[in-house]
C-alpha positions in Angstrom: -83.8 2.3 119.7 -86.0 1.1 116.8 -84.8 4.0 114.7 -81.2 3.0 115.4 -81.9 -0.5 114.4 -83.5 0.7 111.2 -80.5 2.9 110.3 -78.1 0.0 111.1 -80.1 -2.4 109.0 -80.1 0.1 106.1 -76.4 0.7 106.5 -75.8 -3.1 106.6 -77.8 -3.5 103.4 -75.8 -0.7 101.7 -72.6 -2.3 102.8 -73.7 -5.7 101.6 -74.8 -4.3 98.3 -71.4 -2.6 97.8 -69.6 -5.8 98.8 -71.6 -7.8 96.3 -71.0 -5.3 93.6 -67.3 -5.3 94.4 -67.1 -9.1 94.3 -69.1 -9.2 91.1 -66.9 -6.6 89.5 -63.8 -8.4 90.6 -65.2 -11.7 89.2 -66.1 -10.0 85.9 -62.7 -8.5 85.7 -61.1 -11.9 86.2 -63.4 -13.4 83.6 -62.4 -10.7 81.1 -58.7 -11.4 81.8 -59.4 -15.1 81.2 -61.2 -14.4 77.9 -58.3 -12.2 76.7 -55.7 -14.9 77.6 -57.7 -17.6 75.8 -58.2 -15.3 72.8 -54.4 -14.7 72.5 -53.7 -18.4 72.8 -56.4 -19.2 70.3 -55.0 -16.8 67.8 -51.6 -18.4 68.1 -53.2 -21.8 67.8 -54.9 -20.8 64.6 -51.7 -19.4 63.2 -49.7 -22.6 63.9 -52.5 -24.8 62.4 -52.4 -22.6 59.3 -48.7 -22.7 59.1 -48.7 -26.5 59.2 -50.9 -26.5 56.2 -48.7 -24.1 54.3 -45.6 -26.1 55.1 -46.8 -29.2 53.4 -44.2 -30.5 50.9 -41.5 -28.1 52.2 -38.9 -30.6 53.4 -39.0 -29.4 57.0 -38.8 -33.0 58.4 -40.8 -35.0 60.9 -39.1 -33.6 63.9 -40.2 -30.0 63.3 -43.7 -31.2 62.3 -44.0 -33.1 65.6 -42.8 -30.0 67.4 -45.5 -27.9 65.9 -48.2 -30.5 66.6 -47.0 -30.7 70.2 -47.3 -26.9 70.4 -50.9 -27.2 69.2 -51.8 -29.6 71.9 -49.9 -27.6 74.5 -51.9 -24.5 73.7 -55.2 -26.4 74.0 -54.1 -27.7 77.4 -53.2 -24.1 78.3 -56.7 -23.0 77.4 -58.2 -25.8 79.5 -56.1 -24.8 82.5 -57.4 -21.3 82.3 -61.1 -22.3 81.8 -62.1 -25.9 81.9 -65.6 -24.9 80.8 -64.5 -23.0 77.7 -67.2 -23.7 75.1 -65.0 -24.3 72.0 -62.5 -26.7 73.6 -64.0 -29.8 72.1 -64.0 -28.4 68.6 -60.3 -27.4 69.1 -59.4 -30.9 70.2 -61.2 -32.5 67.2 -59.5 -30.0 64.9 -56.1 -30.8 66.4 -56.8 -34.5 65.9 -57.7 -34.0 62.2 -54.5 -31.9 61.7 -52.4 -34.6 63.4 -53.9 -37.3 61.1 -53.3 -35.2 58.0 -49.7 -34.5 59.0 -49.1 -38.3 59.5 -49.8 -38.7 55.8 -47.9 -35.7 54.7 -44.9 -36.5 52.5 -42.0 -34.2 51.7 -40.9 -36.4 48.7 -42.1 -33.7 46.3 -40.9 -30.8 48.3 -40.7 -27.5 46.4 -42.1 -29.1 43.2 -43.5 -25.7 42.3 -45.2 -24.5 39.1 -43.8 -21.0 39.1 -41.9 -18.4 41.0 -45.1 -17.1 42.7 -45.7 -20.6 44.3 -42.1 -20.8 45.2 -42.2 -17.5 47.0 -45.3 -18.6 48.9 -43.3 -21.5 50.3 -40.4 -19.3 51.2 -42.8 -17.0 53.2 -44.0 -20.1 55.1 -40.4 -21.0 55.9 -39.7 -17.5 57.0 -42.7 -17.5 59.3 -41.5 -20.8 60.8 -38.1 -19.4 61.4 -39.6 -16.4 63.2 -41.7 -18.7 65.3 -38.8 -20.9 66.3 -36.8 -17.8 67.3 -39.7 -16.2 69.3 -39.4 -18.4 72.4 -43.2 -18.0 72.9 -43.7 -21.7 73.3 -46.1 -23.6 75.5 -44.7 -27.0 74.7 -41.7 -28.1 76.7 -38.7 -27.6 74.4 -35.2 -26.3 75.2 -34.1 -22.9 73.8 -31.0 -24.6 72.4 -33.2 -27.0 70.4 -35.3 -24.2 69.0 -32.1 -22.4 68.0 -30.8 -25.5 66.2 -34.2 -26.1 64.5 -34.2 -22.5 63.3 -30.7 -22.8 62.0 -31.6 -26.0 60.0 -34.6 -24.3 58.5 -32.5 -21.3 57.5 -30.1 -23.7 55.8 -32.9 -25.4 54.0 -34.3 -22.1 52.8 -30.9 -21.1 51.4 -30.5 -24.4 49.6 -33.9 -24.1 48.0 -33.3 -20.5 46.9 -29.9 -21.6 45.4 -31.5 -24.5 43.6 -34.4 -22.5 42.2 -32.6 -19.4 41.1 -29.5 -21.2 39.8 -31.8 -23.3 37.5 -33.6 -20.1 36.5 -30.3 -18.3 35.7 -29.1 -21.3 33.7 -32.2 -21.1 31.5 -31.8 -17.4 31.0 -28.1 -17.9 30.1 -29.1 -20.5 27.5 -31.4 -17.8 26.0 -28.4 -15.5 26.0 -30.1 -13.2 28.5 -26.9 -12.9 30.4 -27.8 -9.8 32.5 -30.9 -11.5 33.8 -28.9 -14.6 34.7 -26.3 -12.5 36.5 -29.1 -10.8 38.6 -30.3 -14.3 39.7 -26.8 -15.2 40.8 -26.4 -11.9 42.6 -29.7 -12.5 44.4 -28.5 -15.9 45.5 -25.3 -14.4 46.9 -27.2 -11.7 48.7 -29.4 -14.3 50.4 -26.5 -16.5 51.4 -24.5 -13.6 52.7 -27.4 -12.2 54.8 -28.5 -15.6 56.1 -26.5 -15.4 59.3 -24.9 -18.8 58.4 -21.8 -17.5 56.8 -19.6 -19.9 58.8 -21.6 -22.9 57.8 -19.7 -25.2 55.4 -22.7 -25.8 53.1 -23.3 -22.0 52.8 -19.7 -21.4 52.0 -19.9 -24.1 49.3 -23.1 -22.7 47.8 -21.6 -19.1 47.8 -18.5 -20.4 46.0 -20.6 -22.1 43.4 -22.7 -19.0 42.8 -19.7 -16.8 42.5 -18.1 -19.2 40.0 -21.3 -19.4 37.9 -21.6 -15.6 38.0 -18.1 -15.2 36.7 -18.7 -17.8 34.1 -21.8 -16.0 32.9 -19.9 -12.7 32.7 -17.2 -14.4 30.6 -19.9 -16.0 28.4 -21.5 -12.6 27.9 -18.1 -11.0 27.0 -17.4 -13.8 24.5 -20.8 -13.4 23.0 -20.4 -9.7 22.6 -17.0 -10.2 21.0 -18.5 -12.7 18.6 -21.3 -10.3 17.7 -18.8 -7.5 17.2 -16.6 -9.6 15.0 -19.6 -10.8 13.0 -20.7 -7.2 12.6 -17.3 -6.2 11.5 -17.1 -9.0 9.0 -20.5 -8.1 7.6 -19.5 -4.5 7.3 -16.3 -5.4 5.5 -18.2 -7.7 3.2 -20.7 -4.9 2.5 -17.8 -2.5 1.8 -16.1 -5.1 -0.5 -19.4 -5.6 -2.3 -19.9 -1.9 -2.7 -16.3 -1.6 -4.1 -17.0 -4.4 -6.5 -20.2 -2.7 -7.6 -18.4 0.6 -8.2 -15.7 -1.2 -10.1 -18.2 -3.0 -12.3 -20.0 0.3 -13.0 -16.7 1.9 -13.9 -15.8 -1.0 -16.2 -19.2 -0.8 -17.9 -18.8 3.0 -18.4 -15.4 2.5 -19.9 -16.7 -0.1 -22.3 -19.5 2.1 -23.3 -17.1 5.0 -23.9 -14.7 2.8 -25.9 -17.6 1.7 -28.1 -18.7 5.3 -28.7 -15.2 6.3 -29.8 -14.9 3.3 -32.2 
């Protein structure tokens, strides 16, 4: 009887050990899943915070800025809902508060006041990232899909307008330097962007495309006129040189005749 009790006790201990190990493993698995979820949300949070910084002076408007700030707070709340004891939550809240205060003092009055094309392209990349984010539907903040679509459409329009403005000014400068081919490439780039924007039916895009096409044709006409003027100028110079050569030959012949007449006399 005692041996039976000993075996039963040993069996019970083994079962209890297995049970504890199973519970511990399940708990650890759950903790790993929590950490992975928090890490994914944290990466998205950092990306949005960085994007807000890159979008300063980009004319995106207060509505979209508030949307991004709300998304930051929504992601922090999502982390809290997964793990209320997450060690870095206070730091995230403080960082979000600093970002919000900074954005309140952000002004778009000098939007796209860039030094060069490199800085301009950096801003375009930020707008492109924002468009992809708005189209992703991976939002924790409460916002309707229709609103996100409308915001993305507005940012696309803004991007097209800024590209038109920048490269049209650049083309005009090149045309003034009589670098007509370079100017034409800028106008063709504008048309490519407008035609591939997905907003071909938008009145503003239609207007910009018409302007770019007109300026492209005008640049081609200016280049043709310039080439004709150069050709005419070259022909006139060639004719003048030929006339001068003829006069020189005539003068030499006259001199030779005078010398010969003197010799005969």
